[in-house]
Every structure is written in structure tokens, then in C-alpha cells.
C-alpha positions as a printed NumPy array, in Angstrom:
array([[  7.138, -21.324, -24.431],
       [  8.17 , -24.113, -26.824],
       [ 11.069, -23.916, -29.259],
       [  8.68 , -23.631, -32.225],
       [  6.826, -20.685, -30.641],
       [ 10.089, -18.903, -29.841],
       [ 11.186, -19.305, -33.478],
       [  7.916, -17.733, -34.638],
       [  8.514, -14.752, -32.346],
       [ 11.981, -14.244, -33.858],
       [ 10.65 , -13.987, -37.443],
       [ 11.262, -10.386, -38.5  ],
       [ 11.882, -10.672, -42.271],
       [ 10.197, -12.436, -45.207],
       [ 12.207, -15.479, -46.367],
       [ 11.035, -14.948, -49.963],
       [ 11.559, -11.228, -50.708],
       [ 13.372, -10.049, -47.575],
       [ 10.685,  -7.485, -46.655],
       [ 10.167,  -6.545, -43.001],
       [  6.466,  -5.707, -43.48 ],
       [  4.922,  -8.762, -41.828],
       [  1.333,  -9.224, -40.655],
       [  0.352, -11.696, -37.969],
       [ -3.14 , -12.902, -38.865],
       [ -4.355, -14.516, -35.64 ],
       [ -7.771, -15.318, -37.12 ],
       [ -6.192, -17.631, -39.709],
       [ -3.128, -18.433, -37.554],
       [ -0.666, -17.218, -40.195],
       [  2.237, -14.828, -40.661],
       [  1.955, -13.178, -44.093],
       [  4.311, -10.84 , -45.969],
       [  2.586,  -7.597, -46.979],
       [  4.952,  -7.096, -49.932],
       [  4.709, -10.389, -51.826],
       [  1.886, -12.211, -50.005],
       [  4.082, -15.188, -49.063],
       [  2.775, -17.199, -46.079],
       [  5.838, -17.471, -43.844],
       [  4.265, -19.526, -41.05 ],
       [  0.945, -21.213, -40.387],
       [ -0.926, -22.885, -37.541],
       [  0.282, -20.457, -34.887],
       [ -0.863, -21.07 , -31.332],
       [ -3.275, -18.451, -29.984],
       [ -2.096, -17.46 , -26.504],
       [ -5.132, -15.24 , -25.864],
       [ -8.06 , -16.089, -23.575],
       [-10.329, -18.958, -24.504],
       [-13.449, -16.83 , -23.847],
       [-14.991, -14.031, -25.876],
       [-16.342, -10.685, -24.676],
       [-18.376,  -8.18 , -26.669],
       [-18.443,  -5.263, -24.216],
       [-16.583,  -3.944, -21.191],
       [-18.942,  -5.503, -18.651],
       [-18.495,  -9.001, -20.073],
       [-14.716,  -8.517, -20.253],
       [-14.529,  -7.533, -16.572],
       [-16.737, -10.433, -15.479],
       [-14.826, -13.095, -17.408],
       [-11.314, -11.845, -16.722],
       [ -9.454, -13.836, -14.091],
       [ -6.489, -11.546, -13.513],
       [ -8.149,  -9.365, -10.88 ],
       [ -8.028,  -5.61 , -10.382],
       [ -4.831,  -3.742, -11.343],
       [ -2.333,  -2.532,  -8.764],
       [ -3.2  ,   0.943,  -7.506],
       [ -1.615,   3.348,  -5.023],
       [ -4.973,   4.95 ,  -4.203],
       [ -5.76 ,   2.164,  -1.703],
       [ -3.623,   1.711,   1.391],
       [ -2.952,  -1.979,   0.607],
       [ -2.491,  -1.231,  -3.137],
       [ -5.613,  -3.25 ,  -3.938],
       [ -3.958,  -6.598,  -3.151],
       [ -6.183,  -7.661,  -0.257],
       [ -9.427,  -9.588,  -0.461],
       [-12.877,  -8.524,   0.701],
       [-15.417, -10.849,   2.28 ],
       [-18.857,  -9.886,   1.016],
       [-21.532,  -8.922,   3.533],
       [-24.161, -10.978,   1.721],
       [-24.459, -14.322,   3.538],
       [-24.275, -16.391,   0.364],
       [-21.835, -18.965,  -0.947],
       [-20.102, -19.042,  -4.342],
       [-23.234, -20.486,  -6.013],
       [-25.473, -17.741,  -4.638],
       [-27.169, -19.962,  -2.049],
       [-27.719, -18.654,   1.456],
       [-25.453, -20.177,   4.088],
       [-26.97 , -21.881,   7.116],
       [-27.199, -20.326,  10.559],
       [-24.303, -22.386,  11.92 ],
       [-21.842, -20.893,   9.469],
       [-23.046, -17.284,   9.789],
       [-21.226, -16.762,  13.095],
       [-18.015, -18.179,  11.644],
       [-18.261, -15.984,   8.529],
       [-18.917, -12.97 ,  10.771],
       [-15.723, -13.65 ,  12.772],
       [-13.715, -14.164,   9.58 ],
       [-15.05 , -10.906,   8.167],
       [-14.168,  -9.016,  11.353],
       [-10.611, -10.362,  11.518],
       [-10.087,  -9.813,   7.816],
       [-11.085,  -6.163,   8.279],
       [ -8.662,  -5.818,  11.19 ],
       [ -5.803,  -7.466,   9.301],
       [ -6.207,  -5.081,   6.337],
       [ -5.24 ,  -2.193,   8.641],
       [ -2.711,  -3.763,  10.965],
       [ -0.366,  -0.989,  12.145],
       [ -0.308,   2.784,  12.641],
       [  1.209,   3.609,   9.247],
       [ -1.526,   1.672,   7.428],
       [ -4.204,   3.389,   9.51 ],
       [ -2.605,   6.718,   8.614],
       [ -2.597,   5.815,   4.911],
       [ -6.177,   4.552,   4.978],
       [ -7.464,   7.756,   6.574],
       [ -5.355,  10.041,   4.357],
       [ -6.313,   8.304,   1.099],
       [ -9.985,   8.511,   2.056],
       [ -9.612,  12.26 ,   2.622],
       [ -7.73 ,  12.643,  -0.657],
       [-10.444,  10.758,  -2.534],
       [-13.037,  13.217,  -1.198],
       [-10.927,  16.23 ,  -2.202],
       [-10.248,  14.769,  -5.651],
       [-13.968,  14.158,  -6.131],
       [-14.905,  17.706,  -5.122],
       [-12.272,  19.178,  -7.451],
       [-13.198,  16.826, -10.35 ],
       [ -9.627,  15.581, -10.666],
       [ -8.639,  12.746, -12.955],
       [ -7.457,   9.335, -11.823],
       [ -3.857,  10.128, -12.766],
       [ -3.762,  13.172, -10.465],
       [ -5.178,  11.149,  -7.567],
       [ -2.617,   8.402,  -8.235],
       [  0.223,  10.952,  -8.261],
       [ -1.002,  12.504,  -4.999],
       [ -1.14 ,   9.042,  -3.402],
       [  2.473,   8.352,  -4.381],
       [  3.553,  11.724,  -2.946],
       [  1.837,  11.008,   0.374],
       [  3.332,   7.495,   0.522],
       [  6.806,   8.996,   0.087],
       [  6.067,  11.383,   2.958],
       [  4.967,   8.471,   5.178],
       [  8.038,   6.443,   4.237],
       [ 10.269,   9.421,   5.033],
       [  8.497,   9.887,   8.4  ],
       [  7.436,  13.411,   7.509],
       [  3.86 ,  13.06 ,   8.791],
       [  4.679,  12.782,  12.478],
       [  3.398,  15.756,  14.447],
       [  1.562,  17.191,  11.46 ],
       [ -2.074,  17.257,  10.408],
       [ -3.014,  14.31 ,   8.187],
       [ -5.719,  16.354,   6.458],
       [ -3.305,  19.224,   5.839],
       [ -0.656,  16.934,   4.361],
       [ -3.295,  15.173,   2.244],
       [ -4.511,  18.475,   0.812],
       [ -0.919,  19.573,   0.179],
       [ -0.243,  16.296,  -1.693],
       [ -3.288,  16.939,  -3.882],
       [ -2.09 ,  20.47 ,  -4.632],
       [  1.434,  19.264,  -5.523],
       [ -0.038,  16.587,  -7.813],
       [ -2.185,  19.199,  -9.576],
       [  0.872,  21.387, -10.159],
       [  2.997,  18.492, -11.409],
       [  0.283,  17.145, -13.741],
       [ -0.632,  20.562, -15.13 ],
       [ -4.16 ,  20.676, -13.621],
       [ -5.086,  24.245, -12.712],
       [ -6.489,  24.161,  -9.202],
       [ -5.71 ,  27.089,  -6.949],
       [ -4.766,  26.84 ,  -3.295],
       [ -8.081,  28.487,  -2.418],
       [-10.017,  25.752,  -4.261],
       [ -8.07 ,  22.988,  -2.516],
       [ -8.635,  24.693,   0.843],
       [-12.389,  24.952,   0.211],
       [-12.612,  21.285,  -0.825],
       [-10.648,  20.071,   2.202],
       [-12.248,  22.424,   4.762],
       [ -8.756,  23.54 ,   5.767],
       [ -7.268,  26.999,   5.912],
       [ -5.147,  28.203,   3.034],
       [ -2.346,  29.043,   5.459],
       [ -2.109,  25.493,   6.864],
       [ -2.131,  23.875,   3.409],
       [  0.489,  26.328,   2.158],
       [  2.736,  25.534,   5.112],
       [  2.409,  21.769,   4.49 ],
       [  2.952,  22.306,   0.76 ],
       [  6.217,  24.172,   1.281],
       [  7.39 ,  21.556,   3.786],
       [  6.734,  18.636,   1.414],
       [  8.347,  20.361,  -1.563],
       [ 11.462,  21.092,   0.507],
       [ 11.794,  17.685,   2.199],
       [ 10.983,  15.585,  -0.894],
       [ 13.125,  17.84 ,  -3.119],
       [ 10.406,  18.368,  -5.736],
       [ 10.621,  20.79 ,  -8.618],
       [  7.232,  22.407,  -9.113],
       [  6.965,  24.099, -12.516],
       [  5.454,  27.591, -12.405],
       [  1.975,  27.958, -13.813],
       [  1.6  ,  29.624, -17.198],
       [ -1.208,  32.054, -18.109],
       [ -2.182,  29.825, -21.054],
       [ -3.161,  27.04 , -18.632],
       [ -5.96 ,  29.199, -17.195],
       [ -7.652,  30.054, -20.499],
       [ -9.641,  26.823, -20.907],
       [-10.749,  26.896, -17.279],
       [-12.017,  30.484, -17.458],
       [-13.786,  29.907, -20.788],
       [-15.563,  26.804, -19.496],
       [-16.699,  28.459, -16.278],
       [-17.955,  31.516, -18.166],
       [-19.758,  29.281, -20.736],
       [-18.197,  30.969, -23.752],
       [-17.681,  29.503, -27.214],
       [-14.391,  28.011, -28.358],
       [-13.515,  30.988, -30.521],
       [-13.099,  33.128, -27.41 ],
       [-10.536,  30.64 , -26.097],
       [ -8.619,  30.713, -29.393],
       [ -8.458,  34.515, -29.515],
       [ -7.491,  34.708, -25.836],
       [ -4.623,  32.267, -26.503],
       [ -3.417,  34.454, -29.404],
       [ -3.556,  37.549, -27.19 ],
       [ -1.506,  35.741, -24.55 ],
       [  1.114,  34.662, -27.091],
       [  1.404,  38.263, -28.304],
       [  1.652,  39.539, -24.719],
       [  4.414,  36.992, -24.038],
       [  6.342,  38.135, -27.115],
       [  5.991,  41.747, -25.962],
       [  7.294,  40.695, -22.502],
       [  4.17 ,  41.794, -20.657],
       [  3.825,  38.572, -18.611],
       [  7.008,  38.55 , -16.429],
       [  6.327,  39.801, -12.918],
       [  2.536,  39.523, -13.318],
       [  0.263,  36.911, -11.845],
       [ -0.673,  34.292, -14.47 ],
       [ -4.344,  34.295, -13.422],
       [ -4.61 ,  38.076, -13.846],
       [ -3.008,  38.041, -17.312],
       [ -5.237,  35.163, -18.436],
       [ -8.341,  36.863, -17.033],
       [ -7.535,  40.083, -18.905],
       [ -6.954,  38.161, -22.168],
       [-10.277,  36.325, -21.712],
       [-12.045,  39.639, -21.027],
       [-10.574,  41.211, -24.194],
       [-11.45 ,  38.153, -26.313],
       [-15.039,  38.091, -25.044],
       [-15.438,  41.756, -25.98 ],
       [-14.015,  41.187, -29.475],
       [-16.335,  38.23 , -30.188],
       [-19.437,  39.933, -28.794],
       [-19.893,  37.614, -25.795],
       [-19.014,  40.366, -23.374],
       [-18.633,  39.443, -19.726],
       [-18.257,  42.053, -17.019],
       [-14.99 ,  42.501, -15.202],
       [-16.675,  41.373, -12.009],
       [-17.81 ,  38.061, -13.572],
       [-14.315,  37.326, -14.893],
       [-12.728,  38.393, -11.6  ],
       [-14.929,  36.02 ,  -9.578],
       [-13.992,  33.063, -11.782],
       [-10.284,  33.977, -11.83 ],
       [-10.277,  34.781,  -8.091],
       [ -8.534,  38.109,  -8.678],
       [ -9.703,  41.686,  -8.143],
       [-11.372,  43.837, -10.781],
       [ -8.503,  46.329, -10.391],
       [ -6.029,  43.611, -11.458],
       [ -8.035,  42.857, -14.596],
       [ -8.33 ,  46.583, -15.398],
       [ -4.576,  47.146, -15.015],
       [ -3.635,  44.104, -17.123],
       [ -6.259,  45.077, -19.711],
       [ -4.828,  48.596, -20.022],
       [ -1.258,  47.312, -20.334],
       [ -2.121,  44.795, -23.059],
       [ -4.43 ,  47.176, -24.928],
       [ -1.998,  50.107, -24.915],
       [  0.976,  47.969, -25.959],
       [ -0.948,  46.264, -28.76 ],
       [ -2.194,  49.601, -30.114],
       [  1.36 ,  50.962, -29.929],
       [  2.775,  48.003, -31.862],
       [  0.027,  48.189, -34.483],
       [  0.721,  51.909, -35.031],
       [  4.399,  51.247, -35.857]])
């Protein structure tokens, strides 16, 4: 950066009126004061790209920076890939003499990408985690967090002697808890084709060894999930949230399972709005028993009626 450009970056105040409200107009290459309209500097250098793009596809094609760094790939996305199409950079097909050489280069490049046991472990685990994340419809941020958790476990040599699939599923479950995504252990077990007991054991081991604090789930986090699965309107979700807030104020939530409390609030809200769902339908979505919903429903209903009568 030249001395003139560095001076332009340091301009923070108008030299005419002293105002700090400055606008950098890159189209006209000027720095203008919003208060008095004084042009402080002109003919600024545009350090942006020399090409233009009008949509996302054009921007990705013309960008020369490459893909961003990601922990969801075992090599963090820094390696290259030799295309399987036998064509050169201009799109022309290569001759038969070079095909054998390109084939050998492609084979060795694939071997180099996964060079040692830890990289093979990561490659297999991240592939499994991508499948689980896809089945559970998890966001990119949750998958990224789970990848970082598993990498820490590999670096701490916690994977030795343990199931890679079990540790991968446990990393996904920890990431869901840390990011506030409501996915139960049963759902993770079904998506990973592992038993709930094995995933729970790996989950407790990782939390203990990595010294993680996993925040407890709140009943309010289940409301949106239950409403979406039961295909109910947004008003049911709003009323269920109000019922939960009232139940929390009345101290009805401590010692109760959050899913059961949220299921009972959703059941009450659906009845109030007129979109009644049976206790069995709500219980199947919440993965609790109908008895649990009935007990929580009675507790909330009786306490609310008692408070209203005072």
C-alpha cells in the first residue's frame, strides 16, 4: 500500500466542519462529508476485482481465491483434485500417450490426500458425519462444529480402541446440544444405525475427556419442532410458548423432562386454537408416552385454574 493510500485510510474526520460522518463513494472515487457535502479526497484507487459479476454463479466462476477453509474435509479443503475427464485446460481431449501418465498422477494424488492412519480415520469419520447430518437436516454450522469436536478427539488420541461410527455420532449429538439444535439421542441413533447405548457411552466419554459444558435443553426449544411436525399454524406455537413461560414462573418445569412439558403445552395450545391433536399424535412426535403428556397436562391445567381463581 502506498503512502497516499494509507493517508486516505486514516481519514476519519471532515477537514471543513469536523464531522465524522464520511461516505466513501467508490463509484466516483471520492470521500464526501455527509454533513456539509465537502469532497475530502478524490481519485481513490479501487482495490476491488477488475471483473464484474451479476449473480452467484458468475461470482464463483470468476473468483480466483478458491474455496474457503473448512473442517468438514479431512485435508481442510486445501488439496487439489485431478478431474476424471481426460481433457486439458482448454477443454480439448488429451492424446492416448498422455492418458496413462494422467491416470498415474490421479492415482498417486488420491493416495497422497490420505497418507497416514489419522487422515484415513478422519476421512471415514467425516463421511459418516456428513451422512448423519444429511439425514437429520442439520445446518452447515452444526456439521462444522461436530468436525472440530472429532478433530480434537483425534488429536487427543481418544479414538483408539473405540468405534469410529459411535464417536462420529456422539460428536454430532454434542454439536447439536452446543448449537441449540433439538435432536434427540434416539434420532441420532436412527440416523447412524447405531444403538442408543453405544452413542450415549461415547457421548459421556467425549464430554468428560474434552471437558465440555453441555447446556441443558429447555422446553421452549421443543415447541417449534413439535409444531412443525404436527403441521399446526404459528398461533399454536405462540400460545404454547406463553403456557411454558407461565409454567416456568409457577415452577412446574424443574424435575420434569423438557420434551414432556413442551408436548403438554403444545397439546393444550392446539385444543385452545381448535386444531386439536390427539395425545397419541403428540406423544409420537415428542417421543414420550401418553401418560407423561396426561400427567403434565393435569399439572399445568390444575395450577393455572388455581392461579386464575385467586
